N, C-alpha and C positions, 0 to 999 in steps of 0.2 A: 564272815561269820564267827571269826575269832577262835576257830578250832580246825583241826584237820578234817577235811571232807573226804569221805570214802565213796568212791565211785566203782561199782562192780560191773564188769563186762561179762555177760553170760557166755558169749561166743563171738568169734570174730573171724574174718576172712583174710585179714592182713597177715604178713609174715610174722610180725611181732608188733607190740605197741610201745616200743621204746621212744619213738618220736612223740607220741601222746604224753608219755610220762614226763619227758623233758619239758614239753610245753606247759603242762599243768602243775608241775612241782612248785614253781614260784607262787602259785595261787593256793598253796596249802592243800592240794589234792593228792590223795593216795589212790592209785589205780590198782585194782584187783582184777586180774584178767583170768578167765577160765575158758574152757572149751566144753560147754555143757549143752550143745545144741539139741541133743535127744534126751536130756536128763528128765527124770520124773520130778514132780513138784517137791517131794521131800529132799531130793538131792540138790536141787536148785536152791531151796531155802537154806540148806545147811551152809551154803557158801555166801548167799547174798542177803540174808535176812536183816543184817545190821547196817547195810549200805545206806548212805544218804541219797544216792542216785544210782540208777541202773541203766546200762546201755545194752540193748538186746539186738541181735541179728535174727536168727531163726528159732531160738528157744521159745517155748510156749509160756507166756506169762498169763496164767490162767487166774480165775477168781481165787482158787486155793493158794496160789503163790502170792498173789497180792495180799490176801488176808494174813499171810505170815510175815509180811514186811513190817519191821518195827519202827524204822526211822525214815523210810524212803519218802521223798517229796517230789521226785522227778523220775520218769521212765522215758528214755529216748530210744525210739526204734531206728536202728541203723538201716535206713532204706526209705523207699517211697511209700510202700503199703505199710499197714499196721494191723493186719487181720490176725496176727499171732499174739496180740496184746488185748486183754479184756479191758477195754477203755471204760465201760460202765462201771466195772468193779473198782478200777482206779479212781474214778470220779467219786464214787461213794465214800472212798477212804481219803479223799482230798489230795490225791496224788496227781500232779500235772503229767500229761503225756505229750511228748513232742515227737516229731519225725522229720525226714529230710526230703520233702517232695521236689526240691529244686536242684537235684543232682541227676546226672546220667540221662537227662532229657534228650540231648542230641544223640547220644549212643543208642537209646532205645528206638528213637525215630529212624535213625540210620539202619538199625538191624531189622526193623519192620520192612523197610523198603527192600533190604537185601533178601529177606525171606520171600517177600512178594515176588520179586524178580526171579529168584531161584525156582519158585513154584511155576510161574508162568512160562519161563524158558526151560524148565525141566532140567536144571543143571546137575542135580544129584543123579538122576537117572542117566543123564548124558555121560557121566563118568563111567558107569557100568557098560554103556553102549560102546564107548571108546575102547575099554579093556577087551570086551568080547570081540570087537571088530579087529583089534590088533592081533589077537590070538588066531582069528580066522583068516586074516590077511585080506579082508574085504569089508566094506562098509555095509552095515545093516541098521538103518534108521527107524525101522518099523516100530520099536518100542517107544519112540518119542513122538509118534504121530497119533492124534493131531496136536498141533500147538498153534496158538493164536497170538497176535500182537496185542500189547497192552493198550497202545494208542487207540482212542476211539471207544474204549470200554468204560464201564462204570465201576468205581471203587466206593464201597460203603465204609464209613468210619463210625464205629460205635463208641461214643465217648470222645468229646472234643475238648478236653482240658489241656494241661501243660504238654502232654505227649501227643495226643491226638491232633491238636492244632498244628504242631510241628510236622507231623506226617502230612497233614493237609497242604501246608506251605511247600514241602518238598515235592508233592505230586503236581504242583501247579505247572510245571514244565513238561509233564509227561503227555499232555494232550488227552487227558481222561476227564470223564464227567464224574463229579464227586457228590455223594450224598452223605449227610451226617444224621445220626440219631443221638440226641443228647437232651432229654427232657429237662435236665437240671441246669442247663447253661442259660445264664441270663439273657434277655432279649438283646441288650446292647452288644454282648459278645457274639451272639448269633449274627447280628448285622455285620459285625466286623469281618466274619469269615467269608461272607459273600457267596455262599453256596446254599442249596436247598436243605432244609431240615425236615426229616420225615419220620414217621413211626418205624419201629423195628421190622414189622412185617413187610412194609414197602421196601425198605432198604435191602432186606434179605432176598426178596423176590426179584429185585431189579439189578442187583450188583453182580459183577463178574469176580470181584475180589471183596471179601469182607474182612476188615481188620479191627481187633478189639483193643480198647484202651479205657477200661473201667476198673474201679477198685473192687476188691472182693468183699462182699457183705451178704446179708441174708437175702437181699433183693437180686444180687447178680449171681449167686451160686447156681451153677448149671443153667444159666440163662440161655446158653446154646445147647440144646439137647435134641432129641429126635424130631420134634415138630419143627423147630427152627431149621435144622439141617435139611429136612425134607422140603422146606419152603425155598431153599436156595436152588439156583440153576444147576443142572448136572455138569455143566462146564465151569462152574465157579470154584474159587479157592477160599479157604478160610485161614486167617493168620492170627495167632495169639501170642503177644508178647507182654500180656498184663499179668494174670494169675491163672494157674492151672485149673482150679475148680470152677472157673467161669464156664468151661466147656466140659460136658459129660463125656468122659473118655470112651466109655462103652458105646455110646451113640456115635461118636466120631469114627470109631473103628468100623462100625457097620456102615456108616456113610461112605467111607473110603473103599471098603471091600465090595459094597453092593452098587457103587456108582451113583449115589445120591448127589455127591459133589466130585469134582475132578481131583482135588488134592487139598493138602493143608500144610501150612508152615507154622511149626510149633516150637516155642522156646521155653515154655513153662508147663508143669505137669501137676496132676492131682497128688501124686506121691513123688517126692523128690529125694534123691534121684529115683527115676522109675525102676521097677524091677527089671532084671535082664530079660525075663520072659514076657514082659509087656508086649502085647500083640501089636500095638502101634509101632513099635520099633522095627518090625519086620515088613511093614507095608511100603512098597516102592513109591507110592504116591503121597507119602508122609515125609516132608522135608523137616528134619529135626535138628535143633541146636541145644546145647546143654545149659539152659537158663543163664546165658552170659550176655544177654543184650545189654545189660547195664554196664558192662566192663569196657573201660579204656584206662590207660595209665593216668589220663587227666581226671576221669571221673573217680578213680580209686583214691586219688589224693584229695579231690574236691570234697568228698564226704568226710574224710578224716578231719580236714580243716573245719568244716561246718559243725561237726559234732564237738570238737574242742571249743569252738565258739559258743556253743549252747551250754557247755559245762561252765565256761567262764562266766556266762550270763547268770547261771544258777548261783555261782559263788557271789555275785553282786546282788543277789536277791531279785533277779529279773526272770521272767518266763522264757522259755526257748523261743527261737524265731518263729517256729510254726507249732502253735499250741492247738491240739485237737480238742481239748475239753476246757475252754475258757471259763465255764461255769464255776470251776474250782477257785479261780481268782475272785469272781464276783461274790462267792460265798465267804471268802476270807475278808473281802472289803466290807 
């Protein structure tokens, strides 16, 4: 481009971005890194309005923020989802939006299986039973009864894309029946999976474990609420490693307290981090982890490499590897 390219990072989870700075300096890129995860639009714009490209983790890139960007041609979402970026507003302004849907796939699939097994085997409750029994000097397994084997049961996978399909493959050795709900998966991909595809109502009513792997959008917001939870078996478990707002937390709390379902394994929350007084946190049949399904040392480096690659592509006048709004390119052409 013949000039210094400014890339603003709104917020980041890495210890620092010195590696990125070293990788991008030969390309004439100046990295401006901030920690503005919870910043209001005016504060965000005061830092990033003159950037050529923006990398965002959790900050909200709203219509207002996009409207105030003066030179930006690319927004990269640091992650698999992009619900915190107003893609429509970016498209109207001719800004490319990229993301990184090909990282942490193995990690999230593994974490999903871990939550599934922790729920079915009641591992978290088992720790309390152990401690109580140790203090008493005798075993009391009553709080863990009943428990059932997973083999021979039905697992329902909602969303069979990059992660859902990996969960499916991992379950192939568990001796379970698998149902999938994904109305958007092409017919060829459906045949490749080799399992029945059913509607959501059938999946919920027949599954002993339901695991969610869908993006957050207007269609999936609170897709699991009171009617869906009441449709599940009282012995069933719900696992969510996708996005918090896909599940109506108030309805889930009622379901767990009143026995509509047996339990839930949750890694993502409607408010993050959740409030300390969040009722879900106190329920013994809620197996919770801190939105860390994405993490491993390998995946943490993988996303850094991929984002640097996308910035280099930008320097060469190319779109990011995964472009959400290709209509921007067609308009330019």
